[in-house]
N, C-alpha and C positions, 0 to 999 in steps of 0.2 A: 600468162605467167608460166605455163607449162614448158615454154622454151627457154626459160632462164636457165643458166648453167647450174648444176647440182651444187647446192651450198646451204648453209645454215642461216647466214645473216647478211643482209645487204642494206646499205643506206642509199636511197635514191635522191638525187637532186633534179628537180623538174625545172626545165628552162622555159622562159616565157616567150610564147609566140602569139601575143595579143589575146591570150585566153584569160578569162577572169579567175582569180584565185578563189578557192573554196574554203569554207571554215574547216578548221582542224578536225579530222576524223579520229576520235579517240575510242571508238568502239572496239577496234582491233579485229573485227571480222566483217565489216560492212564497207566495201570500197566503191566510190563513185566511178561509173563507167567512163567518165571523161578522162580518166588517166590514160586510156589508150591513145589519145591524141597528143600527149605530152612527150617532149624529148626528156630524157633523164640521164643524170650521172650518178653512178652508184658506188657505194662503199661495200665491198663484198668479201666473203671468205668462203673457201671450198672446204675448210678443215674444221667447221664447227661440228661437235659431237656432244651428246648428253655427258655431262661431267660425272665422274665417279668420285669425285671428291665430296635498346629500342624503346623504341617507345611504344606503349600499348595503346591500341585503339580501344574504344569501348567494348564492352562485352555484348551480349544479345540483350534482349529485353530485361534479362535478369543480370544482377552483378555477378561476374565470373572472375575469379582470381586468375591472373595471367601468369604462366610459367616462364615467360620470356626473360632473357638476360638483358641488361641495359647498357653495360659498358663494353666497348669494342677494344679499349686499349689495355694491354697487359700491364699490371702495376710494376713499377720499379722503384725501390726494391719490393719484392713480394711480401705481403703482410702475413707473418706466421700466425695462424689461428691460436686462440687461447686453449691451453690444455687443462687437464684436471688439476685440482689444487696440489695433490700430492706429487704429480709429475712435475709441475711447475716449481714446487719447492725443492725437489731434488736437483733440478737443472740450475736453479739459482745458487744452491750450495756448490754444485759442481763447477759453475763459472768462477766462484770465489776461489776454489782450490786451483783451478786452471790458471787463473791470473798469477798465482804465487809459484806454482810448480810446473806449469805447462803439461800437466798430466790430464789425459782425457778421462771422462767419466765412463765407468763400466756400466753399459746400458743393459738392462734386463730384457727379456723377451716381451714381457708385458708392456714395459715402457715404449719399446720400439714399435709394437703393434699399435699402441694408442697414437703415437706421433705420426706414423704412416697413415693410419686411418683418418686422422684430422686433416692431414695435408691433402690426401686423395679427395676428400669431401670438398675442401676449399678450392682445389683445382677444378673439380667438376662444377662447382657453382659459378666459376668464372668462364671456363672454356669447354665444359662438357666432357665427354669421355675420350676425346682425341686431342690433347694438348700437343703443341709443337715441341720438338726435342729441346730447343733452346729455352722454352718456357719451363719445361720440367727442370732443366739444369739450373735456372735462376731460382727455383723453389729450394733445391738442395743447398745452393750457395747461400741463400737468405737464412736457411735454418742454421748452418754452422757459423754464420756471422752473428746471429742473435745469441746462440748458445755455443761459444767456442769450445766448451767442454765436450761437445759431440764430434769434433773434428777427428778424422782418421789420420793416423800418423804415417801411413804407408803411401800417401798420395800427395802430389804437389798442390792440388786444390783443396785438400782436406775434406772433400765431400763426395768422392767417387763411390764409396761404399754406400753412402746414403742415396746417391743418385741411381745406382743400380737397384737398390731395394725399392725405391720409389716407383721406378718403372715397372717392376714386377707387381707392386701393389696396385698401380693404376689398371694394369691388365686384369688382375683378380677383381678389382671393383667394377670394371666393365662387365665381367661375367655375371656378377651379382645383379647389376642393373638390367642386363639382358633377361635374366630369370624373372626379374620383377616386372618386366614389360616396358622398359624405358625405350621410347621410340628411337632415340638417337643412335643406340647401339643395337636395337632389335632389327633395324634395316640391314645390318651386316651379318644376320645369321647365314652361315654358308649354305645350309641346305634346309629347305622348308618341306613340310608334308605336302606331297603331291607333285613336287618339283623333281625334274630329272637330275641325274648326277653328272651329265655332260656339261661342258662349257667352263670357261675360267671364272674364278671368283675375283671380283674387284671390290676393294674396300671403298665404301661410300662415306668417306669422312670429310670434314670441312678442310679445304686446302687453300682457301682465298681470304681467310680472316673472317669467315661467317661466325657471328656471335650466336645466332639461333639457327642452327643448320636443320635439325628435325626436332623441334621441341615436343614435349609431352602435351597431350590433350588438356584442355582446361578442366577444372573440377567439375564433377557431375556430368561429363560428356564422354561419349564413345563413338565408335564408327557410325552407328545408326543415327544417333541424335545430330551429329555434325553433318551427316549426309542430308538430313531433313533441312538443316540450316542452309546447306548449299543449294538445294532445290528451291527454297524460298528466295534465296539471293538471286538465282538466275531468273526467277519469275518477276522479281522487283526490277531487275535490270531491263527487262523486256518492255516495261511500261513506258509510255510517252512522258509522263510526269513522274520522275523517279524520286523516291525518298533518299536523298543522298546520305543523310545521317544514318539511316538503317543500313544502307549498303556498306558504309564504312565500318559500322559495328559488326555486321556479319562477316565482312572480309577479315577483320581482326580475330573473330571468334573461330573462323574456320581455317586460320593460317596453319595450325599444326597438321590438320588433315591434308591440306593442299601440299605442304612440304614433304609429308611422308609419301604421297602419291608421286610427286615429281622426282624425288631423290631415289626412292625405291624402285619405281617402275620405269623411270626414264622415258616418259612418253614423247611422241613427236609433238611439235608446237601445235599442230592442228588439233590434236587430241586435247591439249591443254586449253586451247581456245574454245573448244566444244563444251568442256566441263566448267571452265572458269573464265567466261568472256569478260568479266569485269576487270581481271588482272591486266588486260591489255589496254586499259585506258591510261592516260598520262598521269592522272592523280594517283591511280593504284599502282603504277609501276614504281613511282616514288615512294609510296607507302610500303610496298612490299620490300623494297631495297632497305628502307628504314627498319622494318621488322627483322630482316635478316642480318644487317650489319650495325644497326643503331646510328647510322649516318644519314644525314639529309642529302639526297641525291644531287639536286641542282645547286643548293647553296654550297655544299662542300666542293663540287666540281668547279663552280665558277670562281669561288674564292681562291682555289689552288691555281686555276688558270691565270687569274689576275696576278697571283704571287710570282708565277714562273714565266709568264709570257715574255717579258723583257729579256730575261736571261736566256731563254730558249732561242729567241731570234738572234741575240748576239752570238751565241754558239754557232748557229747556222751560218751567219755572215762571216765569222772568223775562219770557217772551213768549208765554205760553199764550193771552192774549186775542187775539193776532194770528192765531191758527190756528183760531179758532172752537170748536165744541163737541167736536170730535174730540179735541183735545189736552186740554181741560178734563175730558172724561169719563175719558180715560186716567189723568190725575193724580189725579182724585177717587177712582177705583177703587183706585189704588195706595194712597192715604191710608187707605182703609177696610180694607186687608189686615192681618191680625194673625198670619198664619202664613207660614212660609217666605218671609220678607221679602227675603232676598238673591235668590232666584230671581225673585220678583215684581218687584224693581227692575231686574234684568237684562232681564226681558220687557218692562217698560215703556220702558226705554231703547231696545230694539231696535224695538219697535212705533212709538215716537214719532219715530225718526230720519228716516223717509221724510217724515212730515208737516213736521218742522222744516226740512228742505231742499227743501220745496215739491213733493213727488212724490205722485202719486195712488196710494194703496194699495187702492182699491176692488176692483181685479182681482187683487190679490195676497193680502191677508188677508181670506179669505172663510170663511163659516160655511155648512155644507151638511148636509142630512139625507139620508144615504146610503140609509137604509131605505126612503125615499119618493122615488122617481126623479122624481116630478112636482115635488119641492122641491130638486132637485139644484143649481139655479142660484140659489136664494134666499139673499140676504145678511141675516144675523141680527145685530142690534146687539150689541156685546160685553156690554151691561148685562142682556141677556135670557138670557145663556148660563148653563147649569149649570156645575158643577165639571168641570174638564178631566180626562179620563181618559187620553187618548192623543193623541199627535201623529205624523203620518206625512208622508213626503216622496213626492210623486208627480211623475214625469217623463213627459211625452207621454201623460197619461191612465192610466198604470200606476203602481201603488203600489210604490215601491222600498224604503223603509224605514218601519217603524211601531213603536209602543210606545216612542218616544223620551221621555226623562224630562222635558224642558222645551223651550221655544221656542228658547232660546239654543243648546242642543245640536243641535236640528233645523236651525237656521239655519247652524250650522258645518258640519254634514254636507252641507246643500244647496250651500254655498259650495265644499266640497271636491269635490262631484260636478261642479260647473260646470268646475272644472279637470280633473278626471279624464276627463270625456267631451268636453272642449273646446267647451263651449256658451257662447255670448255672453250677457252680461248682458242682462236685459229692458230694452227702451228706456224703459219707464215708471218704472223704478227704477235706472237706470244710475248715478245719483249715490250711491244708497244702497249699491250693491255696490262702487262705486269707493271710498267712504269705508272700507268693510271692508277692501278690498284695500290701499290706501295708508296708512291710519291704524292700523287694527288689526293687519294682517299686515305692514305696511311693505314691500310688494312693488311693484316698479317704480320708475323713477327720476323720475317726474314725475306731476302730477295736474292736474286742471282748476282754474280759478280759483275755481269754486264750492266745491270740496272744500278747496282751500288756505285759503280763508276760514274754513271750519269747523274746520280743524285749528288755525289761529291762535287761534280762540275757545276751543278745548279746552286749549290750552297756556297760556292767560293765568291 
């Protein structure tokens, strides 16, 4: 594996040369040596780097209240929280006057402070300390919609002044949370005791719709107690007969410690494997993705693929001449398939997506002959490939998962790993992964114009 090209993530497709298939390896760090005798096709990126951007499992043996947020979708309209009785009364009377005279209410300093404090708390409860710009704007808009007497007369929207004040309030609220030890904002302290002053500072805020980016520790737990739980988790995972219930409970309990390490320290994948080997099992990749986004990884991805596969293939066929032989070969091969049509259509939809949005897949969908290291970098055309036996996911040159049933499943787990290990999308395929994030998983409040155009075409 040392001769693989430098890269963060690879999907390997093993071709069958009368070799028996092996059971799915979900340990994430133990790879059968027979892989060296298999031909592979890989999905690979050279541009993966640590990102600088639910449902709760059980606790440990004791009942522990979880601090995790549950809803990934930003509410529309935003529900304005209940204010104190005297403020609510003044606003109600202010609305009555505004309905008759269109005269805005004169807001006192105390009223404004309470309104902004309640809004900042409500935003944090839903999105943490780093809401998106359009999310904050929706709060200001909802405020003047519910209380027209708060509209400012000097702006078209009527809420520009409130929007600016709310942004400042959120910044001040983050500072208070940091002083209080909130993990989500504490990871963004610019300088820590003992750290050097050199090097650029990068904000480690959620950028891909993460609902629980760096949650606070569970009640009655700190670094030391969670580290003890982590060590017990590793020991349990080493056993031949594992207690899966206990493993799941401890993974949920130690989630906040794990996220703080991954987001703040930005470790290599091998370092994460060493400390958190359970994280690289199929079940825990899905569970971790659910903790971070409150979305079910496989169910959501497969449902979205079923929803859009027909429309995607129609779009490919309508413009296949514009993409040259790559798209034509892909569709011709699909037309020749007579077995497992559903899986083949899903594979074609995923393989054709980067080409359709003008991204280069030459360094992502690769075919390799692992048994002959001299051919490790050779790209083989899809038309010359034998039947697929196996698909594997590779991160930083190490095989993480193998024996996956199809490309769509492998792609889903790769996407889940990018969230679990907080790895950025590859630059060469950023729109492909953005499409998966915003269209398939509906994560995040906005998207690029490129993907917005694709989404419009899919919904026509």
